[in-house]
C-alpha positions in Angstrom: -25.8 -30.6 24.5 -26.0 -29.3 21.0 -28.7 -26.6 21.9 -26.0 -25.2 24.8 -23.3 -25.3 22.2 -25.3 -23.4 19.8 -26.6 -20.9 22.5 -22.7 -20.3 23.6 -21.7 -19.8 20.0 -24.8 -17.1 19.5 -23.7 -15.4 22.8 -19.8 -15.4 21.8 -20.7 -13.6 18.4 -22.9 -10.8 20.0 -20.1 -10.1 22.5 -17.7 -9.9 19.3 -20.0 -7.6 17.8 -20.6 -5.5 20.8 -16.8 -5.4 21.5 -16.3 -3.9 17.8 -19.2 -1.6 17.8 -17.9 0.2 21.3 -14.4 0.0 20.5 -14.2 2.6 17.7 -16.5 5.5 18.2 -17.4 7.7 15.7 -17.5 11.3 17.3 -20.5 13.1 17.2 -19.6 15.9 19.7 -16.4 17.4 18.1 -13.6 17.8 20.5 -11.1 20.5 19.3 -7.5 19.8 19.1 -5.6 22.2 21.3 -3.7 25.1 19.7 -0.7 24.4 21.7 -0.1 21.1 19.9 2.1 21.8 16.9 1.6 20.1 13.4 4.1 19.1 10.8 1.5 20.1 8.1 -1.8 21.8 9.6 -3.6 20.8 6.2 -3.5 17.1 7.2 -5.4 15.0 9.4 -3.8 14.4 12.8 -3.5 11.2 15.2 -2.9 11.6 18.8 -1.5 8.4 20.2 -2.0 7.9 23.7 0.6 5.4 25.3 2.7 4.8 28.4 6.3 3.2 29.2 4.5 0.2 30.9 2.0 -0.5 28.1 3.6 -3.7 26.2 0.8 -3.5 23.7 1.6 0.4 22.9 5.3 -0.8 21.9 4.8 -4.1 20.3 1.6 -3.6 18.5 0.4 -0.1 18.2 3.3 1.8 17.6 4.6 -0.5 14.8 0.9 -0.1 13.0 1.4 3.8 13.2 4.9 3.6 12.1 4.0 1.5 9.1 0.9 3.8 8.3 3.1 7.0 8.5 5.9 5.4 6.3 3.2 4.0 3.6 1.6 7.4 2.9 2.4 10.0 5.2 -0.6 11.9 4.9 -1.2 12.6 8.6 0.4 14.1 11.5 1.0 11.8 14.3 1.5 13.2 18.0 2.7 10.8 20.7 1.1 11.8 24.0 2.4 10.0 27.3 -0.6 9.2 29.2 1.1 9.6 32.5 3.2 12.6 31.7 0.6 14.5 30.2 -2.3 14.0 32.4 -3.9 17.3 31.1 -4.1 15.8 27.7 -5.3 12.7 29.2 -8.1 13.8 31.3 -8.9 16.5 28.4 -10.0 13.8 26.0 -11.5 11.2 28.7 -8.8 8.7 27.9 -9.1 5.6 30.0 -6.9 3.1 28.6 -3.8 2.7 26.5 -3.1 2.4 23.6 -5.8 4.8 22.6 -5.8 7.1 19.4 -7.9 9.9 18.3 -8.3 11.0 14.7 -8.8 14.6 13.9 -9.7 16.2 10.6 -7.6 19.2 9.4 -9.8 21.6 11.0 -8.7 20.0 14.5 -12.1 18.8 15.2 -12.0 14.8 16.5 -13.7 12.4 14.0 -12.9 9.0 15.9 -11.7 7.4 19.2 -10.2 4.2 19.4 -9.9 2.6 22.9 -7.4 0.1 22.9 -5.4 -1.4 20.1 -6.6 -0.1 16.7 -5.2 -2.4 13.7 -3.8 -0.8 10.3 -6.9 -1.3 8.4 -9.3 0.4 11.1 -6.8 3.2 11.3 -6.5 3.6 7.4 -10.4 3.4 7.0 -10.5 6.4 9.4 -8.1 8.4 7.9 -9.3 8.0 4.4 -12.7 8.9 5.7 -11.5 12.1 7.2 -9.5 12.9 4.1 -12.6 12.6 1.9 -14.6 15.0 3.8 
């Protein structure tokens, strides 16, 4: 009995580690932020935020996190992308779930992709990493 519980615990820990590893991806192939996206300040990084009207987590979790980050430091551009209305952007960046966020450096190259909810600490760390480079 104890062995089964131990094995179950190890499996659950492994699943958690794998989920975290594959949830946030540091981008190795840089995608370019399209020129037709207008930015408030071109010298700052940009967060593309993919959402839909039907996505409860987008409204109740991801949007408040992004609003709070923007309010606290305002050191990035925030661009909302409705994944249904803007299918060209959704397919360009291969978005498969909402909410999703992509962080671009000031040179308009992608640096991080978050599929699913990204908490404030994750996004802040990623933005700070982009600002340092």
